[in-house]
Residue, then its C-alpha position, 0 to 999 in steps of 0.5 A: m500500499t502506498d502511504d497515501k492509502e494507509r493514511q487514509l485507512s488510518e484517517i477512516r479508522s479514527d473517524i469510526e473509533a471516533t463515532r463509536q465513542r460518540l455513539a456510546e456517549t449518546l446511548d449512555a445519555i439516553e439510558d441515565r435519561l431513561d432510568v427513572p428509579k435512579r433519578v427518582r432516588e437522585a431527586v429525593r437526595d437532592a431534596i434531603e440535601r437542600l432540607d438539611a441545609i435549610r434546617q442547619d441554617h434556618p431552623e425557624y423555617v423547619y418550625a413554621a413548616i411543622a407548625s403549618a402542616l399540623g395546623l392543616v392536619a387539625g383543619v381537615t380532621a375537624l371538618i371531617v369530624r363536623s361533616a360526620a356529626r352533621r349526618 
């Protein structure tokens, strides 16, 4: 083979390898996007980390959220009891 043909073959092989690498990266990205349980775990972990940071920096926000949730539960409970008493 001549040097030009060898160079062309080398370039073609290099292009094929680069294409394979890009294809593998694309497939990995698609697989990552379609892995719903993994994405849910990551989202939960991130949310917990953010909540922990808020808890450490602003504990009053946590207490306000807990108080709000308890107030909501108490209100719903009162409505349920009131509705049941009317029947």
